N, C-alpha and C positions, 0 to 999 in steps of 0.2 A: 168290125170285125169279126167273122169266127171264133169259135171256140179251138177247130185246131189249125188255124193261123196263131194264135196265141201260146202256141205250144211250144217251150221250150225244147229244143234239140241239143241232148246232151252229149258234149263230145267226150268217148270214150281214150282218155289221153295216156293210161296203162291198165294192160290188160294182162293179168295170167294165164294162160291157156294149159289147165291141167293136166287133159287128155293129152296133150305133146307136149308139156314138160319144159314149154316155151314161154318168155317174159318178151311181150312187147311196148311198144312204145309207140306213139302218134309223134313223126321228127318234126319240131314245130318249128326250126329254121326252113322248110319251104312252104312253109304259109304265109299266106291264103292262098298261092295258087295250086300248092298240091296239097292232099290229106291222103299221107302216108306212112304205114306202121314201119319199122323197124324192127330187127330182136337184138336184144342185149344177153352175150351167152359169156362172152369173157370178161374181168374185171379193166382191160385195158378199153374193152366198148366201153361199158357201163363209165368208168371216168371219163372219155370222152366224151360220153352225151350228156354226162352233166354240164361237164369245162363248157363246152361250146353248147350249148343251150339249147339241144336237142329234147332235152327237157327243162325246164325251170319253172319257178313260183317254189316257196319253200316250202309248201305243204305237199306239194306232186312231186319234188326231190326227195321229201321226207316215206313219202307213198312207195317211190323207186327202191330207193333203200332199202326199204326191208325186203322189197321179192330181191332186189341184187343181192342181200347177204345171203338169203335162203339156197338162191340159186348158186353164188360162190360155195356155199356151206357143201350143198350136193356133190360137186365138182372136186372135193378134196378127198384122193383116196386110201385113206388111213387108218387102219384099230386101232391106234394109241390114240387116246384123248387127250394129251398133253401137247401132241403135235399137231393136230386136228384146231386144237382152239389157239393154239400160238398163231397157223396158217391163220385163222378166219379176222384175230386180230389185229392181223398183218393187210388182209381186204379191209377191214375197217378202216384200219388209221390211212390205208390210198383213198380208198372213198372218200373219205373225210377233206382231203385236202383238195379237192377238186375244184370245191367254193365256200371259203371259212366264213361267209359272214349269214346265212343262213340257217339257226339253227336248228331247224327240223332237219336237216340232215344227220347234224350230230347226235340228235336226241336221239332219233329212228334205229343208227347203227349202235347207240349205246342199250337201247332197249333190245334190239336182237341179240347183245351177245350175252345181256344178263341171261336171257332163256337158254343161251349156251352153256352159260353158267350151270344153271340149275337144273339142266338136263345131261349133263357131263358125263355122268355114270350110266345112264340109260344106253338101250339100244341106238345103234345108227338110227333106226327107221324111226325110234320114237323123239328122237333128238330130230329129226329134219320134219317129223308130222308138229312138232311144237313149234318150230322157226315157221313153219310154211304158215300156221292158223295166226299166228303171234302177226305177221307180213300182213293178210286177211284183215284181222282186228282194226291193224293202222290205218287202212283202207277205210274200213267200213268204219271206222270211228269219226275219218274225218269228212265220209261223205255226212253222218249223220249231225256232226259239227259244225259244215258249212250253212246246212236248211238251218239250226238253230237262230245261227250268226246272220243269214238272209233274211229272217224275219224278225232280230231284233231291229237289223237296219233301216228296214220297210215301216217298220213303225215309227221313224223318225222325218217320211216321207210324205208330201202331199199331192193330189193330185197337181198337174199341171207344174210342179217341182221341174228346174233345170239342174245338173248335177253333174259338175267336172271329175275327173277321174285320170290318173295318171298310170302310167304302163300297163300289165296285165295281171289281174288277181280274179278270173272267171275258171271255171273249169277247166280251161288247160293250165293253168297255174296252181290247181288245188284239186277237187272234184265235186261233178256235179254242180252248183249254182254258184261256187266260188265266195272270196269275202268280200274283196273292193265292189267284185262287179255285182255278186250275187244279189242285192238288194233292187238292183237293177233289172237281174234276168226275171228274178222273180214278181218284178212290176210287168214286164212287159205278159210274164205270163199270166198274171192276173186281169190284163186288158187297162193295165192304170195308167195315164198321160203320164211319161216324164220324161223328159229332152235333156238327152247323153249328151256333154261334150268330152272327147276322148283325145287326151295327149299324146301323138305321135312317139313319144317319148325316143327322142334321140339319145344313144347313135345306132341303138339295135330295132328300132322301132316298133316293140314291141306293141303299141296303143295302135297305133297303125295296122300291123298284121293280123294281131291276134285280139284285141278288145273291139274294135270296130268290125271285126269279122263275128265273135259270136254274137256280139249286141246285133247286128245286123239279121242274122240267120235266125235270130230268136223274135226277129222282127219287132223290135226297141227302136225309138227315136234318135238315133245314132246321129251325133255331126261330128267330124272328126277334123282336128285344128293342129295347128303345130305348136309346140313347147310356148315360143314367142306371143303366143295369141291369148294366152291365158287369164291375162290381162284386163283386154280390153272386152272379152264377151264376163268377166266378171263387174268391169266398169259399166257392160249396155246394162246392165242387171236380171243378165239372163241366167245366171246360178246362184240357188239356194242354198247349196252345201255342194261340200266337196266332198268324197267317200275315194279311200285308195288302201292297198293292202299293206303289208307290212313282213318283212322278213325276219326281223330280231325287235324285240318289246323290253328296252332292260325295266327294272325295277320304279325306278321311278317315273317311266312313261316316256323318256326318249324311244324314239322310233326311228331302224333301219330301213329303208324302203329304196327303190330305183330311184338313182339319179334324178334329181329336178325335182322331189317330193318337198324337201326345205323351201324352194323357193315357192311352190303353189304354196305351200301352207305361208310363207311370208305375206302373199298376196293377198290370200283369205282374211287374214287376220288385219290389213289392211282397211280390205273392203267389209270387215263387221260379215264375214262369211263364215258358220259352221265349219270345220274341218274335222273329218271322222277318218280313224283309224280303224281297218276290219281283221280282224284274224282269230286263230284259234289259241287257246290256252297252251299248246304246245309251243308257239312262236315267243311267249315271256319265257327271259332268261331272269329269274330272279337271285343267280350268282353273279348280273351284270349290272352294276350300281349303276351304271349312267351310259350316257351314249360316247362318252369320251372312250369306254372301253370295248365298243363293237368294233373289231377289226373289219376294215373297207377294203374288199376285192380289189385290185388293179388288175385292168386287162388290157390286152395287145393293144398299143396307142394306133397301130393301121388301121383298128375298127373305124375311127373315125375320119381317117383321108378314102377309106378303098371300099367296107362295106356298103353293098346295093349300088355303087357307082359303077357302069362301063369303064370310067378312067375315074384315077385319082382325082380327088378337089384341092389337094393340096401340094406343095410341093414335097419331091421326098425327104428336103433336109428340113424341113419343118416339124417342130417337138410337138407332141401330143402329150397330154396329160387326162387318161382315161377312165376315173375311177366306177364301179359298178354301182354303187348307193351314197346316199347321204346320208345323216344322222336329220331330224327335226325335233328340235327340243320340244317336249312335253308342254311347254310354254304356250306351245302354237296351236297345241289338241284342245279338242272342244271335247272329245269320247274316244273310249278305244272299248270298243265292240268284238265282245266275243262268244260262245257258244254261254257261258254262263252268265250273261248280262251286260249289261252296258255301265261300264266302267267312265267315272267323272273324275276332276280333280279334287282331292290331292291324288294324283294314281301311286303314290309310294304307299298310300292304305286304303285305296280300292282294289288295286292288282294284285295285293297278300291277301284279301279276304275273299279274291276266288278259290284259294290252294286251303281253305278252311271249311270249305264248305261240304 
């Protein structure tokens, strides 16, 4: 394999064009069939993009939210600083309500609001410049963190390993390499032989549409499987570890991730396979004591029956339960990998140490 074919093609899923003063994202609902950028200008368009998963993945949502808050701040036309701050706060609360589980969304909005407070008495231009630079810093910081997470994750892999992953935690969900898929993309870039099994991740099929798309483009050895095939590939001895991303990490090490993650962790425990969770420290919520305190988003039940099908796959009167996430107990997790290093049990102590460095 040539060096050129090994090189990972980085997907620029979020882009702010300073010349045009415009925010663009790749509409992930159209992938893999179409890679199309859409522009976000209004609060309603931003809310819709996050709610309807045009932009998704906890870190990516946080990055997008930073730019969104800047764009919305620019749209507020008043010299009254109190009126400005109140309106920007309303926009922040509105965006934050779009997806309650991913802590990066609220974290990014709080960060931008804090900058607004610090520059409340500056000129409008000074405040907007500060907000823009903060949004860029959030984006740049995630790129650096993903690179570090990927390096730490790669240190746990060996030539010829099989890795099972669930949902999508690659560049589309974050920036550059990603978190849960970051080590796999880095391995492909360096010519390391890693075999990846990607769960399709029903009902939204992020694993099928996005993860296998990213890995295939990167030249990785990826095999797509249905969610209910995870057990047999583990039993066959084809999987040496599992790597997943996360939308929120509680103080005790419980994690919330895409629905089905806890099932993968339970299977891995049964077969004696290491289960690794990868995410930036911004995903850690030390104010959340455990998984029981993580709010779980419930999505439209019709997604199960109608999404991706030409005709409904169940009778109209059939009830559906459609949680977007589940909680994986810290007892099932081998290690949590952040840009600050590899945290191992007991997580209530190892996670706390990250914030003392």
